[in-house]
N, C-alpha and C positions, 0 to 999 in steps of 0.2 A: 516429734522425733523425725530426723531427716534420714532418708535412705537414698541410695543412688542407683539409677537404672542405667545399665550398660546397653547401648544400642549400636547395631551395625546397620548403616544406611546403604542398601543395595542400589548402586548407581549404574548397573549394567544396561538399563533401558533408556539411557540418555544418548543423544546424538542422532536420533531418528528424525523423521519429518515433524515439523512444527505441529504441536497439538497431540502428538502421539507419545511424547516423552513422559516418564514418570519414575519415581523412586519408591522403594518400599523399606520400611523399618523392620528389623529383626531384633527382638529383645533377647539379649544374651543372658540377662539375669538381674536380680535386685541384690544390693549389697549394703551393709551397714557402714562400710568405709569406702571413701572415694578411691583410695589406692587399690583396693581389691577389685573395684569395677574396672579401673584402668588395666589391671593385670589380666582380667578376663577378656578384655578387648584385645590385648596383646596376644594372649593364647589363641583367640579366634583367628587373628591375622596370621599367626605363625603356622597355621595349617596350610597356607598357600605361599607365604613369603617369610623370609627370615631376616627382617630388619626391624630396628627399634622404632616404635611409633613416637612422634613428636606431638605434644599437646599444646593447645592454645585456649585461653579462657576468654569468653565474651558474655554479654548479657542480652537475653532475648527480650521480646516485647512484654513478657510477664515479669520482667526484672529478676529472672532466674539466672544464676551464674552457671553457664553451660561450659563444659570442657569438651573440645573437639579436636580431631586430628585434621591434617591437611586432606584435600581430596586425593585419594590414593588410586584414582582411576575407576576401579570397579566397586570401591567401598569407601565409606567415610565413617569414623566412629565418633560417638557422642556419649558423654557421661552427664546425666541429667538428675539434679536433686529433686526428690519428691518428699513433700511434707505429709507424714502419716500421723493421724490423730487417734 
């Protein structure tokens, strides 16, 4: 069974001196439908901004099809498929 993890990547600690930059991932939730995970990301983003997220699909090194938004400055959203046995 495939579930989808909605993740908000906190990018507020980028732009400092080299070697001091980092990002942290915040799990928004686990969902049975990809669309529900994207809606949860949109709801999380709408707490601070009121614009529609645009999604792009790419494949990571583990050959997972990840869906991500553009870099939104302080945050970037990802929907990652997880195989549950």
